[in-house]
DSSP file (Angstrom, degrees, kcal/mol; ACC not computed):
  #  RESIDUE AA STRUCTURE BP1 BP2  ACC     N-H-->O    O-->H-N    N-H-->O    O-->H-N    TCO  KAPPA ALPHA  PHI   PSI    X-CA   Y-CA   Z-CA
    1    1 A M              0   0    0      0, 0.0     2,-0.4     0, 0.0     0, 0.0   0.000 360.0 360.0 360.0 139.4 -114.5  -46.7   29.8
    2    2 A M        -     0   0    0      2,-0.0     2,-0.2     0, 0.0     0, 0.0  -0.875 360.0-127.1-113.2 147.2 -115.3  -44.2   27.2
    3    3 A S        -     0   0    0     -2,-0.4     0, 0.0     1,-0.1     0, 0.0  -0.581   3.4-150.3 -87.3 155.2 -114.6  -40.7   27.6
    4    4 A N        +     0   0    0     -2,-0.2     2,-0.2     2,-0.1    -1,-0.1   0.294  55.5 126.4-107.8  10.6 -117.4  -38.2   27.1
    5    5 A A        -     0   0    0      1,-0.1     2,-0.2     0, 0.0    -2,-0.1  -0.454  65.5-118.3 -72.1 136.9 -115.1  -35.4   25.9
    6    6 A R        -     0   0    0     -2,-0.2     2,-0.4     1,-0.0    -1,-0.1  -0.507  23.2-133.5 -77.7 143.5 -116.1  -34.1   22.6
    7    7 A R        -     0   0    0     -2,-0.2     2,-0.8    -3,-0.0    -1,-0.0  -0.757  12.3-130.2 -97.2 139.9 -113.6  -34.6   19.8
    8    8 A N    >   -     0   0    0     -2,-0.4     3,-0.7     1,-0.1    -1,-0.0  -0.814  19.2-169.9 -91.3 108.8 -112.9  -31.6   17.5
    9    9 A R  T 3  S+     0   0    0     -2,-0.8     4,-0.3     1,-0.2    -1,-0.1   0.657  81.0  52.8 -75.7 -17.6 -113.2  -32.8   14.0
   10   10 A L  T 3> S+     0   0    0      1,-0.1     4,-2.1     2,-0.1    -1,-0.2   0.476  81.2  92.8 -99.7  -3.5 -111.7  -29.7   12.3
   11   11 A A  H <> S+     0   0    0     -3,-0.7     4,-2.2     1,-0.2     5,-0.2   0.932  86.4  45.2 -64.8 -47.9 -108.5  -29.7   14.3
   12   12 A P  H  > S+     0   0    0      0, 0.0     4,-1.8     0, 0.0    -1,-0.2   0.853 115.6  49.5 -60.1 -34.0 -106.3  -31.7   11.8
   13   13 A Q  H  > S+     0   0    0     -4,-0.3     4,-1.9     2,-0.2    -2,-0.2   0.893 111.7  46.1 -67.9 -42.7 -107.7  -29.8    9.0
   14   14 A T  H  X S+     0   0    0     -4,-2.1     4,-1.8     2,-0.2    -1,-0.2   0.802 110.0  53.5 -65.8 -38.2 -107.0  -26.5   10.7
   15   15 A A  H  X S+     0   0    0     -4,-2.2     4,-2.5    -5,-0.2     5,-0.2   0.932 110.3  49.0 -66.4 -45.1 -103.4  -27.6   11.7
   16   16 A A  H  X S+     0   0    0     -4,-1.8     4,-2.9     1,-0.2    -2,-0.2   0.929 111.3  49.6 -63.7 -42.1 -102.6  -28.5    8.0
   17   17 A L  H  X S+     0   0    0     -4,-1.9     4,-2.0     1,-0.2    -1,-0.2   0.865 110.2  50.0 -70.5 -33.9 -104.0  -25.1    6.8
   18   18 A L  H  X S+     0   0    0     -4,-1.8     4,-2.4     2,-0.2    -1,-0.2   0.948 111.0  49.1 -67.0 -45.9 -101.9  -23.2    9.3
   19   19 A V  H  X S+     0   0    0     -4,-2.5     4,-2.1     1,-0.2    -2,-0.2   0.925 112.3  48.2 -55.9 -47.6  -98.7  -25.2    8.3
   20   20 A L  H  X S+     0   0    0     -4,-2.9     4,-2.5    -5,-0.2    -1,-0.2   0.941 111.5  50.4 -65.2 -40.1  -99.5  -24.4    4.5
   21   21 A A  H  X S+     0   0    0     -4,-2.0     4,-2.6     1,-0.2     5,-0.2   0.923 110.5  50.7 -60.0 -45.8 -100.1  -20.6    5.3
   22   22 A A  H  X S+     0   0    0     -4,-2.4     4,-1.5     1,-0.2    -1,-0.2   0.850 111.6  45.2 -65.5 -34.3  -96.8  -20.6    7.2
   23   23 A F  H  X S+     0   0    0     -4,-2.1     4,-1.2     2,-0.2    -1,-0.2   0.922 114.6  52.1 -68.2 -48.4  -94.9  -22.2    4.2
   24   24 A G  H  X S+     0   0    0     -4,-2.5     4,-0.5     1,-0.2     3,-0.3   0.891 111.3  43.2 -58.1 -45.5  -96.6  -19.8    1.8
   25   25 A L  H >< S+     0   0    0     -4,-2.6     3,-0.8     1,-0.2     4,-0.3   0.824 109.1  58.0 -75.2 -32.4  -95.8  -16.7    3.6
   26   26 A S  H >< S+     0   0    0     -4,-1.5     3,-0.5     1,-0.2     5,-0.3   0.739  98.0  59.9 -67.3 -21.7  -92.2  -17.7    4.3
   27   27 A A  H 3< S+     0   0    0     -4,-1.2    -1,-0.2    -3,-0.3    -2,-0.2   0.695 103.1  54.6 -79.9 -17.9  -91.5  -18.1    0.7
   28   28 A C  T << S+     0   0    0     -3,-0.8    -1,-0.2    -4,-0.5    -2,-0.2   0.507  91.3  97.3 -90.3  -2.7  -92.5  -14.4    0.2
   29   29 A S  S <  S-     0   0    0     -3,-0.5     3,-0.3    -4,-0.3    -3,-0.0  -0.337  73.7-132.7 -81.1 166.4  -90.1  -13.1    2.8
   30   30 A T    >   +     0   0    0      1,-0.2     3,-1.2     2,-0.1     4,-0.5  -0.146  68.1 119.9-106.3  36.6  -86.6  -11.7    2.3
   31   31 A V  G >>  +     0   0    0     -5,-0.3     3,-1.1     1,-0.3     4,-0.9   0.809  63.1  71.2 -71.0 -27.4  -85.0  -13.8    5.0
   32   32 A G  G 34 S+     0   0    0     -3,-0.3    10,-1.7     1,-0.3    -1,-0.3   0.654  86.4  64.7 -66.6 -12.0  -82.8  -15.3    2.4
   33   33 A D  G <4 S+     0   0    0     -3,-1.2    -1,-0.3     8,-0.2    -2,-0.2   0.779 110.5  34.6 -74.8 -32.0  -80.9  -12.1    2.1
   34   34 A V  T <4 S+     0   0    0     -3,-1.1    -2,-0.2    -4,-0.5    -1,-0.2   0.420  95.4  98.7-107.2   2.6  -79.6  -12.3    5.7
   35   35 A M  S  < S-     0   0    0     -4,-0.9     7,-0.2     1,-0.1     5,-0.1  -0.613  84.2-100.9 -83.0 154.9  -79.1  -15.9    6.1
   36   36 A P    > > -     0   0    0      0, 0.0     5,-2.1     0, 0.0     3,-1.3  -0.309  29.2-116.5 -68.0 153.5  -75.6  -17.4    5.6
   37   37 A E  G > 5S+     0   0    0      1,-0.3     3,-1.7     3,-0.2    -2,-0.0   0.893 111.7  62.2 -60.0 -39.6  -74.8  -19.0    2.2
   38   38 A A  G 3 5S+     0   0    0      1,-0.3    -1,-0.3     2,-0.2    -3,-0.0   0.729 105.9  46.0 -66.8 -16.7  -74.3  -22.5    3.7
   39   39 A V  G < 5S-     0   0    0     -3,-1.3    -1,-0.3     0, 0.0    -2,-0.2   0.378 135.9 -80.4-100.9  -1.4  -78.0  -22.6    5.0
   40   40 A G  T < 5S+     0   0    0     -3,-1.7    -3,-0.2    -4,-0.4    -2,-0.2   0.564  85.5 133.0 115.0   8.2  -79.4  -21.4    1.7
   41   41 A G      < -     0   0    0     -5,-2.1    -8,-0.2     1,-0.2    -1,-0.2  -0.148  65.7 -74.0 -81.1 179.7  -78.9  -17.6    1.6
   42   42 A L        -     0   0    0    -10,-1.7    -1,-0.2    -7,-0.2    -5,-0.1  -0.376  55.0-107.4 -76.5 153.8  -77.6  -15.4   -1.1
   43   43 A P    >   -     0   0    0      0, 0.0     3,-1.0     0, 0.0    -1,-0.1  -0.322  29.4-108.5 -74.5 167.5  -73.8  -15.6   -1.7
   44   44 A A  T 3  S+     0   0    0      1,-0.2    -2,-0.1    -2,-0.1     0, 0.0   0.865 115.9  51.0 -73.5 -29.7  -71.6  -12.6   -0.6
   45   45 A N  T 3  S+     0   0    0      2,-0.0    -1,-0.2     3,-0.0     3,-0.1   0.241  80.6 122.9 -92.9  19.0  -70.8  -11.5   -4.1
   46   46 A A  S <  S-     0   0    0     -3,-1.0     2,-0.1     1,-0.1    -4,-0.0  -0.501  71.4-101.2 -71.0 150.9  -74.4  -11.4   -5.2
   47   47 A P        -     0   0    0      0, 0.0    -1,-0.1     0, 0.0    -2,-0.0  -0.388  41.3-100.3 -74.5 155.3  -75.6   -8.1   -6.5
   48   48 A A        -     0   0    0      1,-0.1     3,-0.1    -2,-0.1    -3,-0.0  -0.292  38.8-100.9 -67.8 149.8  -77.7   -5.9   -4.3
   49   49 A R        -     0   0    0      1,-0.1    -1,-0.1     2,-0.0     4,-0.0  -0.476  43.0-106.4 -60.2 135.0  -81.5   -5.7   -4.6
   50   50 A P        -     0   0    0      0, 0.0    -1,-0.1     0, 0.0     4,-0.0  -0.354  21.6-131.8 -66.3 151.8  -82.7   -2.6   -6.5
   51   51 A A  S    S+     0   0    0      1,-0.1     2,-0.4    -3,-0.1    -2,-0.0   0.927  91.9  41.8 -71.6 -42.3  -84.2   -0.1   -4.2
   52   52 A D  S    S-     0   0    0      1,-0.0     2,-0.1     3,-0.0    -1,-0.1  -0.825  92.3-115.7-106.8 141.3  -87.4    0.4   -6.4
   53   53 A A        -     0   0    0     -2,-0.4     3,-0.1     1,-0.1    -2,-0.1  -0.450  37.6-100.4 -70.5 152.3  -89.1   -2.5   -8.0
   54   54 A L        -     0   0    0     -2,-0.1    -1,-0.1     1,-0.1     2,-0.1  -0.480  41.7-105.5 -67.5 141.8  -89.1   -2.6  -11.7
   55   55 A P        -     0   0    0      0, 0.0    -1,-0.1     0, 0.0    -3,-0.0  -0.411  29.6-124.3 -75.2 149.5  -92.3   -1.3  -13.3
   56   56 A T        -     0   0    0     -2,-0.1    -3,-0.0    -3,-0.1     3,-0.0  -0.787  26.8-120.5 -89.2 123.8  -94.6   -4.0  -14.8
   57   57 A P        -     0   0    0      0, 0.0     2,-1.0     0, 0.0     3,-0.1  -0.337  23.1-115.4 -66.5 142.9  -95.4   -3.4  -18.5
   58   58 A N    >   -     0   0    0      1,-0.2     3,-1.2     2,-0.1     0, 0.0  -0.662  27.2-170.4 -78.4 109.6  -99.0   -3.0  -19.3
   59   59 A V  T 3  S+     0   0    0     -2,-1.0    -1,-0.2     1,-0.3    -3,-0.0   0.642  82.8  59.6 -77.6 -12.6  -99.7   -6.1  -21.6
   60   60 A Y  T 3  S+     0   0    0      2,-0.1     2,-0.3    -3,-0.1    -1,-0.3   0.353  77.9 117.3 -99.5  10.1 -103.2   -4.6  -22.5
   61   61 A E  S <  S-     0   0    0     -3,-1.2     2,-0.2     1,-0.1     0, 0.0  -0.608  71.5-117.4 -79.2 133.3 -101.7   -1.5  -24.0
   62   62 A I        -     0   0    0     -2,-0.3    -2,-0.1     1,-0.1    -1,-0.1  -0.454  30.5-117.1 -68.9 135.0 -102.4   -1.1  -27.7
   63   63 A R        -     0   0    0     -2,-0.2    -1,-0.1     1,-0.1     3,-0.1  -0.482  29.8-110.8 -76.4 142.4  -99.2   -1.1  -29.8
   64   64 A P        -     0   0    0      0, 0.0    -1,-0.1     0, 0.0     2,-0.1  -0.316  37.3-100.3 -70.3 158.3  -98.5    2.1  -31.7
   65   65 A T        -     0   0    0      1,-0.1     2,-0.2     2,-0.0     0, 0.0  -0.415  39.9-105.1 -76.7 153.5  -98.8    2.0  -35.6
   66   66 A R        -     0   0    0      1,-0.1    -1,-0.1    -2,-0.1    -3,-0.0  -0.540  20.2-150.2 -80.5 141.8  -95.6    1.7  -37.6
   67   67 A E  S    S+     0   0    0     -2,-0.2    -1,-0.1     1,-0.1    -2,-0.0   0.892  83.5  52.8 -78.3 -41.7  -94.4    4.9  -39.3
   68   68 A A  S    S-     0   0    0      1,-0.1    -1,-0.1     3,-0.0     3,-0.1  -0.782  90.3-122.4-103.5 139.2  -92.7    3.2  -42.2
   69   69 A P        -     0   0    0      0, 0.0     3,-0.1     0, 0.0    -2,-0.1  -0.261  39.2 -90.5 -69.8 160.5  -94.7    0.7  -44.3
   70   70 A P        -     0   0    0      0, 0.0     0, 0.0     0, 0.0     0, 0.0  -0.295  51.7 -85.9 -67.7 155.4  -93.4   -2.8  -44.6
   71   71 A L        -     0   0    0     -3,-0.1     2,-0.2     4,-0.1    -3,-0.0  -0.261  35.8-142.2 -56.4 140.8  -91.0   -3.7  -47.5
   72   72 A D     >  -     0   0    0     -3,-0.1     4,-2.0     1,-0.0     5,-0.2  -0.533  38.1 -90.9 -95.2 179.5  -92.6   -4.7  -50.7
   73   73 A T  H  > S+     0   0    0      1,-0.2     4,-2.1     2,-0.2     5,-0.1   0.775 124.9  49.2 -60.2 -32.0  -90.8   -7.7  -52.7
   74   74 A A  H  > S+     0   0    0      2,-0.2     4,-2.0     1,-0.2    -1,-0.2   0.888 112.7  47.3 -80.3 -34.0  -88.5   -5.5  -54.8
   75   75 A G  H  > S+     0   0    0      2,-0.2     4,-1.7     1,-0.2    -2,-0.2   0.834 112.4  50.9 -67.8 -31.6  -87.3   -3.5  -51.7
   76   76 A Q  H  X S+     0   0    0     -4,-2.0     4,-2.5     2,-0.2    -2,-0.2   0.920 110.2  47.9 -72.0 -44.5  -86.8   -6.9  -49.9
   77   77 A K  H  X S+     0   0    0     -4,-2.1     4,-2.5     2,-0.2    -2,-0.2   0.893 112.7  51.2 -65.8 -36.2  -84.7   -8.4  -52.8
   78   78 A K  H  X S+     0   0    0     -4,-2.0     4,-1.9     2,-0.2    -1,-0.2   0.918 111.0  46.9 -59.2 -44.0  -82.6   -5.1  -52.9
   79   79 A L  H  X S+     0   0    0     -4,-1.7     4,-2.4     1,-0.2     5,-0.2   0.901 111.2  51.6 -76.7 -35.0  -81.9   -5.2  -49.2
   80   80 A E  H  X S+     0   0    0     -4,-2.5     4,-2.0     1,-0.2    -1,-0.2   0.923 111.9  46.9 -64.2 -40.2  -81.0   -8.9  -49.4
   81   81 A S  H  X S+     0   0    0     -4,-2.5     4,-2.2     2,-0.2    -2,-0.2   0.830 110.8  51.3 -63.6 -31.1  -78.5   -8.3  -52.2
   82   82 A D  H  X S+     0   0    0     -4,-1.9     4,-2.0     2,-0.2    -2,-0.2   0.895 112.8  46.5 -78.3 -38.2  -77.0   -5.3  -50.4
   83   83 A L  H  X S+     0   0    0     -4,-2.4     4,-2.3     2,-0.2    -2,-0.2   0.859 111.0  51.0 -67.9 -33.6  -76.5   -7.5  -47.2
   84   84 A T  H  X S+     0   0    0     -4,-2.0     4,-2.2    -5,-0.2    -2,-0.2   0.941 110.0  50.7 -70.6 -40.6  -75.0  -10.3  -49.2
   85   85 A S  H  X S+     0   0    0     -4,-2.2     4,-1.7     2,-0.2    -2,-0.2   0.871 111.4  48.6 -55.8 -39.2  -72.5   -7.9  -50.8
   86   86 A L  H  X S+     0   0    0     -4,-2.0     4,-2.9     2,-0.2    -1,-0.2   0.924 109.6  50.8 -67.6 -40.3  -71.6   -6.5  -47.4
   87   87 A R  H  X S+     0   0    0     -4,-2.3     4,-2.2     1,-0.2    -2,-0.2   0.894 111.1  49.7 -64.8 -36.5  -71.1  -10.0  -45.9
   88   88 A E  H  X S+     0   0    0     -4,-2.2     4,-1.8     2,-0.2    -1,-0.2   0.825 111.4  47.5 -72.0 -33.0  -68.9  -11.0  -48.8
   89   89 A S  H  X S+     0   0    0     -4,-1.7     4,-1.9     2,-0.2     5,-0.2   0.909 111.7  51.8 -71.7 -41.3  -66.8   -7.8  -48.4
   90   90 A Q  H  X S+     0   0    0     -4,-2.9     4,-3.4     1,-0.2     3,-0.4   0.961 109.3  49.7 -54.3 -51.6  -66.5   -8.4  -44.7
   91   91 A K  H  X S+     0   0    0     -4,-2.2     4,-2.0     1,-0.2    -1,-0.2   0.881 109.1  51.4 -53.9 -44.2  -65.4  -11.8  -45.3
   92   92 A A  H  < S+     0   0    0     -4,-1.8    -1,-0.2     1,-0.2    -2,-0.2   0.812 112.6  45.7 -64.2 -30.5  -62.8  -10.7  -47.7
   93   93 A R  H  < S+     0   0    0     -4,-1.9    -2,-0.2    -3,-0.4    -1,-0.2   0.865 114.5  48.4 -79.3 -37.9  -61.4   -8.1  -45.3
   94   94 A A  H  < S+     0   0    0     -4,-3.4    -2,-0.2     1,-0.3    -3,-0.2   0.861 124.0  28.4 -76.2 -27.8  -61.4  -10.5  -42.4
   95   95 A N  S  < S-     0   0    0     -4,-2.0    -1,-0.3    -5,-0.2    -2,-0.1  -0.746  78.8-171.2-130.3  83.0  -59.7  -13.3  -44.3
   96   96 A P        -     0   0    0      0, 0.0    -3,-0.1     0, 0.0    -4,-0.0  -0.343  37.6 -95.0 -68.8 161.5  -57.4  -11.9  -47.0
   97   97 A P        -     0   0    0      0, 0.0    -5,-0.0     0, 0.0     0, 0.0  -0.468  48.1-102.0 -71.2 145.5  -55.9  -14.4  -49.4
   98   98 A P        -     0   0    0      0, 0.0    -3,-0.0     0, 0.0     0, 0.0  -0.340  43.3 -96.8 -65.6 152.5  -52.4  -15.5  -48.4
   99   99 A P        -     0   0    0      0, 0.0     0, 0.0     0, 0.0     0, 0.0  -0.373  46.5 -94.7 -64.8 143.7  -49.5  -13.9  -50.2
  100  100 A P        -     0   0    0      0, 0.0     3,-0.1     0, 0.0     0, 0.0  -0.333  46.5-101.8 -57.3 146.2  -48.0  -15.9  -53.2
  101  101 A P        -     0   0    0      0, 0.0     2,-0.1     0, 0.0     3,-0.1  -0.361  45.4 -96.5 -67.7 148.3  -45.0  -18.0  -52.3
  102  102 A P        -     0   0    0      0, 0.0     3,-0.0     0, 0.0     2,-0.0  -0.393  48.1 -92.9 -68.0 142.0  -41.7  -16.5  -53.3
  103  103 A A        -     0   0    0      1,-0.1     2,-0.4    -2,-0.1     0, 0.0  -0.305  40.6-121.7 -54.4 130.6  -40.3  -17.7  -56.6
  104  104 A A        -     0   0    0     -3,-0.1     2,-0.5     1,-0.1    -1,-0.1  -0.622  20.6-134.4 -79.9 131.4  -37.9  -20.6  -56.1
  105  105 A K        -     0   0    0     -2,-0.4    -1,-0.1    -3,-0.0    -2,-0.0  -0.692  16.1-135.6 -86.5 124.2  -34.5  -19.9  -57.4
  106  106 A K        -     0   0    0     -2,-0.5     2,-0.2     1,-0.1    -1,-0.0  -0.572  23.8-118.5 -74.0 138.1  -33.1  -22.9  -59.5
  107  107 A P        -     0   0    0      0, 0.0     2,-0.6     0, 0.0    -1,-0.1  -0.563  26.4-116.1 -75.7 143.8  -29.5  -23.7  -58.6
  108  108 A V        -     0   0    0     -2,-0.2     2,-0.3     0, 0.0     0, 0.0  -0.680  38.4-167.4 -77.1 117.6  -27.2  -23.3  -61.6
  109  109 A A        -     0   0    0     -2,-0.6     2,-0.4     3,-0.0     3,-0.1  -0.851  26.6-108.0-118.0 155.6  -25.6  -26.7  -62.4
  110  110 A N     >  -     0   0    0     -2,-0.3     4,-2.0     1,-0.2     5,-0.1  -0.625  24.2-143.8 -76.9 130.6  -22.7  -27.6  -64.6
  111  111 A K  H  > S+     0   0    0     -2,-0.4     4,-1.6     1,-0.2     5,-0.2   0.880  98.1  53.6 -66.3 -38.9  -24.1  -29.3  -67.6
  112  112 A A  H  > S+     0   0    0      1,-0.2     4,-1.4     2,-0.2     3,-0.3   0.945 111.8  45.3 -64.3 -42.4  -21.2  -31.8  -67.9
  113  113 A V  H  4 S+     0   0    0      1,-0.2    -1,-0.2     2,-0.2    -2,-0.2   0.884 112.2  51.6 -68.6 -33.8  -21.7  -32.9  -64.2
  114  114 A A  H  < S+     0   0    0     -4,-2.0    -1,-0.2     1,-0.2    -2,-0.2   0.765 111.4  45.1 -71.7 -26.8  -25.5  -33.2  -64.6
  115  115 A N  H  < S+     0   0    0     -4,-1.6    -1,-0.2    -3,-0.3    -2,-0.2   0.722  93.4  97.7 -91.3 -20.6  -25.4  -35.4  -67.8
  116  116 A K  S  < S-     0   0    0     -4,-1.4     2,-0.1    -5,-0.2    -4,-0.0  -0.470  78.9-121.1 -79.6 132.0  -22.6  -37.7  -66.3
  117  117 A P        -     0   0    0      0, 0.0     2,-0.6     0, 0.0    -1,-0.1  -0.381  21.5-118.6 -69.9 147.3  -23.9  -40.9  -64.8
  118  118 A V        -     0   0    0     -2,-0.1     2,-0.3     1,-0.0     0, 0.0  -0.721  27.2-147.1 -88.4 123.7  -23.2  -41.6  -61.1
  119  119 A A        -     0   0    0     -2,-0.6     2,-0.3     1,-0.0    -1,-0.0  -0.649  16.0-118.6 -85.1 141.6  -21.1  -44.8  -60.7
  120  120 A K        -     0   0    0     -2,-0.3     2,-0.7     1,-0.1    -1,-0.0  -0.607  24.6-128.5 -78.6 135.6  -21.6  -47.0  -57.6
  121  121 A K        -     0   0    0     -2,-0.3    -1,-0.1     0, 0.0     0, 0.0  -0.766  25.4-169.6 -91.3 119.3  -18.7  -47.4  -55.5
  122  122 A T        -     0   0    0     -2,-0.7     3,-0.1     1,-0.0    -2,-0.0  -0.885  26.3-115.3-111.7 138.5  -17.9  -50.9  -54.6
  123  123 A P        -     0   0    0      0, 0.0     2,-0.0     0, 0.0     5,-0.0  -0.381  40.7-104.9 -70.3 151.7  -15.3  -51.8  -52.1
  124  124 A P     >  -     0   0    0      0, 0.0     4,-0.9     0, 0.0     3,-0.4  -0.384  22.6-118.8 -74.6 159.8  -12.4  -53.6  -53.6
  125  125 A A  H  > S+     0   0    0      1,-0.2     4,-1.3     2,-0.2     3,-0.3   0.829 110.8  57.2 -63.3 -41.3  -12.0  -57.4  -53.1
  126  126 A D  H  > S+     0   0    0      1,-0.2     4,-2.1     2,-0.2    -1,-0.2   0.802  98.1  60.0 -67.2 -29.8   -8.7  -57.1  -51.3
  127  127 A A  H  > S+     0   0    0     -3,-0.4     4,-1.2     2,-0.2    -1,-0.2   0.880 104.7  50.0 -62.4 -44.8  -10.2  -54.8  -48.6
  128  128 A A  H  X S+     0   0    0     -4,-0.9     4,-0.9    -3,-0.3    -1,-0.2   0.795 112.6  47.1 -63.2 -35.9  -12.7  -57.6  -47.6
  129  129 A A  H  < S+     0   0    0     -4,-1.3     3,-0.3     1,-0.2    -2,-0.2   0.877 108.8  54.2 -81.2 -35.8  -10.0  -60.2  -47.4
  130  130 A A  H  < S+     0   0    0     -4,-2.1    -2,-0.2     1,-0.2    -1,-0.2   0.809 106.2  53.0 -73.1 -28.9   -7.7  -57.9  -45.3
  131  131 A K  H  < S+     0   0    0     -4,-1.2    -1,-0.2    -5,-0.1    -2,-0.2   0.826  97.6  72.4 -71.5 -32.9  -10.4  -57.4  -42.7
  132  132 A K  S  < S-     0   0    0     -4,-0.9     3,-0.1    -3,-0.3    -1,-0.1  -0.753  78.4-141.2 -94.3 123.2  -11.1  -61.1  -42.1
  133  133 A P        -     0   0    0      0, 0.0     5,-0.1     0, 0.0    -2,-0.1  -0.432  32.6 -92.7 -77.8 155.0   -8.4  -62.9  -40.2
  134  134 A P     >  -     0   0    0      0, 0.0     4,-1.5     0, 0.0     3,-0.1  -0.169  35.0-111.8 -57.1 160.6   -7.5  -66.5  -41.2
  135  135 A A  H  > S+     0   0    0      1,-0.2     4,-1.9     2,-0.2     5,-0.2   0.834 114.3  60.7 -65.0 -33.3   -9.3  -69.2  -39.5
  136  136 A D  H  > S+     0   0    0      1,-0.2     4,-2.0     2,-0.2    -1,-0.2   0.913 104.6  48.7 -60.8 -47.4   -6.2  -70.4  -37.8
  137  137 A Q  H  > S+     0   0    0      2,-0.2     4,-2.1     1,-0.2    -1,-0.2   0.882 105.9  55.9 -66.1 -36.9   -5.7  -67.1  -36.0
  138  138 A K  H  X S+     0   0    0     -4,-1.5     4,-1.6     1,-0.2    -1,-0.2   0.947 110.3  46.5 -57.9 -47.7   -9.3  -66.9  -34.8
  139  139 A Q  H  < S+     0   0    0     -4,-1.9    -1,-0.2     1,-0.2    -2,-0.2   0.888 110.5  51.1 -66.6 -37.7   -8.9  -70.2  -33.2
  140  140 A Q  H  < S+     0   0    0     -4,-2.0    -1,-0.2     1,-0.2    -2,-0.2   0.843 105.5  58.0 -59.6 -43.2   -5.6  -69.3  -31.6
  141  141 A A  H  <        0   0    0     -4,-2.1    -1,-0.2     1,-0.3    -2,-0.2   0.856 360.0 360.0 -68.7 -30.5   -7.1  -66.0  -30.1
  142  142 A N     <        0   0    0     -4,-1.6    -1,-0.3    -5,-0.2    -2,-0.2   0.538 360.0 360.0 -81.5 360.0   -9.7  -67.9  -28.2
C-alpha cells in the first residue's frame, strides 16, 4: 500500500540550515564568560572584558606626511658610526676587563741549598734482613 501523503522535499535542507544558524549564532554569544572552566568557559583568573569595545582603526585613512626628510647617505653613515661607538662603549662598561693578577712573590732560597743535589735515600741492607724472619721460624710459627 502506498501512502498518498505528500512528502516535503525541503525539510532536510531546512533542518540543516537551522542547525548551521544555531551554531553560527552561538559562536557570537558571551556564554563562555559564565560557563565553568571545566566545560570550556574562561578561567577564574582571566582579565575582565573591557566595558567599551576598542575602536577599529580606519585603514583607508591617508597617512600624514613626514615632517623630517629621510636621511641621505652621509647622514646615515654618521648615524651608523655613532651607534657603533655607543655600542662599543656600552659593551666596555658592561664587561670591564678583569684586574691584573697580583705579582707573585718569589721565595728567597739559600743558594747553597738550591745548588746542592738531592741524594736518594736507600734503606740499609741490614734493615731488610732484620725484618725478614729466618725460614725455620716461619715454619715453626705455622
